[in-house]
C-alpha positions, 0 to 999 in steps of 0.5 A: 552697432550694438555688437560694436559697442559691446566690443568697444566697452570690453576692450577698454580702449579707444579704436585706432585712427585706421579703424575709424578711417575705415568706418568713414570710408567713402565720405571724402574730405571736409567733415570726414577729415574733421571726424578722423582728426577729432578721434585722434585728439586734434581740435582748434580753438576759435575766440569768443568773448566770455562774461561771468554771470551771478546767482540771482542775475537780473533779466538783462544780465548774463547767467554763467553755468558749468556743464559736464556729462558721463563723469562719476567713475572715479577716474583720474580724468574725472578728478582733473575735470573737477579741478578745472571746473573749480578753477573756472568757478574761482576765476568767474563764479558760476551760478550752478552746475548742469549735468547731462547725465550718467552721473554715477557708475560702479555701482550705477546710480550710486555716489561713493567716496571714490566716485563723488566725495573724493574727486568732486571735493572742491566742487562740493566745498564750493557750494555750487548747486547741481542741476542734474539730468538723469542718464541710463546709468543713473536709473540703478540708484538714487544718488542723482536725487539724493546727492545732486538734488534732482529727484524729478526726471523732468523739470524746469528752472529759470534765472534771469534771461534763461529758462533751462528744461531738463528732460528724461531721454530714458522715456522720450515718448512719455505722454506726461513728459511731452505735455510738460515740455509743450506746456513749459515752452508755451508759458516760458517768458525768458528769451533764452531756452536751453534743453538738457537731455542725456541721450542725444537728439543728433550725434556723430558718436558711438550711440545712435541718435534718438529718432524718437526725440527727433520725431516728438521733441524737435518740432516743439524745440523749433516752434518755441524758440529753443536755441541750444540742446545739451546731451551726453551719452556719447563720451566725446565733445560734439557740435551739430547745427541743424534746423536753426538749433545748436546741439552740443554733446558734452559726455567727456566728464570722466568716463572712458572716451568713445569714437566719432563714427558717423557724419550727421547733417550739420556736423561742425565738430566731433572729438573724443576728448575729456571736457566740460563747458563754460556757458554764458547765457544772455538775451543777445547770445549764448557763449559756450567754451568747451574746456579740455582736462588740461584747461586749454580751449577745445572750442569757443562758439557763440550760439544765436538766441532764437527767441520766443517766436522761434524765429 
């Protein structure tokens, strides 16, 4: 898999439909066909109601925020996604932007005029606060701390009915981080618990899933009512539902796209397309709309809120 990844990165192009089909030989129809169609850029939209949130929302309301990952490359795709996010915020104001990591490339971890100031100009002007996850590329610099205001590798914040826990997938076995996760979940009063971690717990993408996160973190997610886990790392859009928890990879924020190469249990969708997410979280449900770079809907889903009991 590592050798395959290097070849993919060096060629700077997405694999052909035939190559992806070969990778998936023997899995038949159903999810196999879904994966192949996803790499070709196909996608269906299912309707889902969306309601805007507001900063400082009371506990009974909806909190709206935007999500993007793997983005700060200076590409045209990055600029297109940023403009769509600005248009989304102008239509339905969001409370913050949550990143799923790999915020800055070339040089790694360092924001420049070409990778941040210019392509993100409208978002910067909007004044929306950033809540950033640290990816592997971000370790090479300090801009995730200094430009995105996220100096800590793991932290938590709450708004209305929502508790967001941001974790560092670069060190998933850290005893200090695991103690923080357990303590935060045990003390959380908010009914909606969402986790953001760069390296995906489960994935259909080029990078393999983190078995360490599965072993050490998933039991805590299940016990303490986490409803949604957001990740990046694989430059695609994916949705997997397993163990009652929804796992969404949104790593198509501007970097070169990666293919879908495996069929994990619970896979609902995988597609190699640039995207960002609009999320409306209320005590009743979490509405997620994945948006393409042209503004069209890639997918809309309603994620059930599991609640503090983990039911």
